[in-house]
Every structure is written in C-alpha cells, then in structure tokens.
C-alpha positions, 0 to 999 in steps of 0.5 A: 815470482822474483828470481834470486840473482846468482850473487845473492845465492852465492853470498847466502851459500858462503855465509851459511858455510862460514856460520854453520859450525855446530861443534861445541867450543867447550863443555860445562864449567864455572864462570871465570872471575871478573865476568859480572852478570847483567840483570836479566830480570830487569830486561825481562820486566822491561819487555813486559812493561813496554808491551803492557803499556802499549796495550793499556793505551790502545784506546788512543786516537792512533790505535783503537782498542778493537785493533788490539782486542778485536770483537771478531776473529781477524788476522793479526796485523803483526804476523810475520808469515801466513798462518797456513804455513804451519797448518800441517805441522804434526807433533814431534813423537819425542816431544808432543808439546813442540809443534814446530820442526825439530830438525833444521832444514834449508840453508842453516845459520849456526853459532855456538853460544855460551848460555849460563846456568845456576848450580846452587850459588855457583854460576856455570856455563853451558855451550849450545848450538843456536841455528836460524833457518827458514821454512817455505810458505805459500808465495802467491805474490800478494803484497801484505804487511810482512811481505811488502814486495810480493816476493818469496815468503818463508817463516824464520825459526830458531833452534836451541840445541843442547849437547846430547849428554845434557839433554833433558837435565832439569837440575842444571840447565841454561837460561834463555838469552836476551835476543835482539834483532837489527834490520834497516833503521832498527839498531841494537840497544836503541832507546825505544826498544824497537830491537826487541823480537818476540820468540814463541814456541808455537806458531800463529800466536799474538802474545806468546813469548819466551821469557828472558832467563827462562830454563832451556831444559830440552832442545827447542825450536822457536819461531821469530815473531813481531810484538803486537805493539805499535810502539815496538819494531816490525821486522820483515824476516824474509829480508836480511837481518842480524840477530844477537844473543846476550847471556848477560855476562861480559863478552857474552854477546854473539850475533848471526847475520841472515841474508835475504830469503831467496829459495832455490829448488835444491835448498827449499824444494817445498817452495817449488811444490804444490801446497799441502791441502788443508782447511786454509784452501777452503773457498771459492774459485773461478776462471778470471778469463771466463768471468762468473760463468762457472766456479768451484767451491772447495771444503777441506775437513779434518777427519778427527783421527789426527792423520787424514782429511776429506776434500769436498768440492762442488763445480757449478757448470752447464749441460749441453743445453746451457742449463745449470749443472752441478758436479760434486767431488769427494775423496773416498772413505778414509780421506787423504793423509795430512801433508798430501800436496795432490789428490788424484782420481778423486771420484766426481758425481752428479745427482738425479731423482731429487726435487726442489726443497725436498718437495713434494712431501714424503715420500720424496723421490729417491736421490741417486749419486751417479759416477761422472768421472774423476778429478785431480786437484792441486794448489800451487799456492793459496791463490791458485788451484789446478784441476784435471777432469775426465768424464767416464765412458758411457756418460748418460745422454744430456749429461755434460762430458769431456776432459781437460785442465783448468787453472783457476784463481781464488775469489777471496779470503775468509774473514781476513784469515791469512792463506797468502 
C-alpha cells in the first residue's frame, strides 16, 4: 500500500481546518432585488437528455447494448468504489430510508451554502452546511477502473445539513443545487457536460440520481457517483477534485477543494482494521506458496433478523497418511453481529460414519459431527484471509492435529462482482 507523505497529510489537515466551518452565515430571508434566477429546469432537462441520448445510441460500434443493459449480473464499469464498501450500512433509526452514514467522519471539507426555496410567489433563502467526506473501503492494491494506481480506496459522500429549527419542514424547504466536479482535464462548464456528477441517496446504483431543484426536506447524505454514459466524464474520487454548488442565482456558486484520499490511522481507523465480514467475502482461498494442495471455501449468510450473520467454511486438507480430509467451520447458533471484523473460537468439526452418495440404501450409517478444535478468522481486505487454528486435546488417532496461523489469498471474484 502506498504511504502518504507528510506534506500531503499536512496539506489535507490545513485545508480541512480552513474549510470546516459549520456555522451558518445567515438565517432565512427574502432574496435581494437584482439577483436573477437561472433556469434550473433547463439544467435538469439537459442532464436527463444527455444520459438518455447515450443510452439510446448504445448499439453503436463503440458501445454495445450489452454494456449498458447486460443480460446477466455484472459489476458496473462506471462504479466509483467497491460495492462491498457499503454492505454493512444499517438503517438510520431516525430515518430508515437513508442507508448512508448520517454523521460525517474522517477529514471533513465543509462550507456554508445558500440554497433557495419557494415561499408562495416570493423566493427566499436558507443557509445549509454541505460537507464532503470519505469512508474507508477495502484497499487490496488491485488496479481497477476507479482505482488505476492501486492506492487507498474510499467512497466519497456529501452531507446536506439543514439548520435544526428547519429540519423536516415540508412547507418551506431549499432546492437541491446544480452540482459539478472539476478534475484533471475536466473543467467546469465545458461544452460536452463532462463536469456533470451523479449524486445518489443509495449506494451501488447505476442510474439513480438526485434531480436539480428537488426538495431537500430532511438533512441527507448522498454518495458521489459517475454517470453510466460513455459520453460524460469519469471521476477518480480517491484523487483530488473540486466540487461546485450552484443555487441558480447571481453570485450563488460555492466551491470546495478536496485533496487526494490519503488515510491516516487516526483519521480513518477503519482503513487499518480488518474488513467487516459479509457476503462479499464468500469465495475460495488458497496458499500461493503451496499451490493447490489445499484450500478453504467460505460462505457468509444473512440470518434474516437484520442483525446477525452465519459464517461457514470447509477446509480441504490431508490426514497423517496423506489422504484427503475435510474440516468444517461454522459459527454457533445465533451467528455473529453484522459489522464484526473478527471471529474468534469458531467451532471446527470433522465427520465420521457417512458413506459415498449416501450409500448403501437406507438405513444409511449415521453421520456424526465430531469436535476437532477452533478457528479465528479475519479478512484484512477482499483479497486476503487470515485464520488461526488449534485442534482440541485428545484428537482421535488418524485425525490430523496441530495449531498455527495461515495467510491465504482469494482465488477469484464471483461473477465479476466487486469486492476489491
């Protein structure tokens, strides 16, 4: 993993300090005379038209129809972060329709932004705080479309926070601004609209967007995404960029500059901890140094209660005579809590008394599950598993025994789904 330089970290801290000013400049009030309003409706229609046109012409020689509407489940080529990054987000108890984090964390980049609202025939203004922040994702060093340098990976979020006295007011509320991003060769207001950025209220979407001029009734967190269109810009949100908010009035543009994502252990502790154990870690694992002599197959299930999961694994290895021997690993009844990053003392079993393909015909021999020992399991990222194993005292003769630690690698991904 690349290590951020001290100059980068110092710059990020200084910039965050300069921009993190959540105090509101003013309360609600009528808009001053002589501040003409731009046609946000035209911007909204323009965005929709550009995306619709790209989808309609997706059968061209450069972009196949299957690339836009695949016939089977596939990872989005326009994604801005690994899908596994938000697989453990639990609903906010205060607002269950919002699956993204409610409280900004890490290094914050905030500005007071004046948004405009309708009060009958009179335009009025409301100051909100807009905060850009990142959350840590798995950083296994893979080079993917959204992470071409194989560096640290995070997802970039935006929080619009209304003032407490106006929170939830559905009669008078601010309008969602026109949001653009500049990065590298992509500049603001270019003729090809490549500065358009997709802003969604749910992660891992392809087409969802928030309409310019839409009501902002409750404080809301959004995730910054790329439009699924080959004709629009593609942003690397782990790299530095500038984001602009335009409320449609003269002098109503505010920008925030966001530096490269360079997580420190203090600001982003999750970037230095094992991953939360979830279904994206289902797969096959092996020891690259030993080749295909043995391996581990893991499966992670949701238990249906919305709070716990079950971990199951099979370790195919060998007994003292060199014959194949299988061990099974499963968390006890009740599973483990969603969000857990390590499993400890998980029971390990081996079976006796069975027969091949349940033969001979009934009554078949009874199959017994025998306790072999325990295992501890964690995943540093989507590509690597660490497990500690220890057999119990008094293991039966002929049954392999021992203890140790293994660090294995993932054999491959499932159906191109992105657990980076």
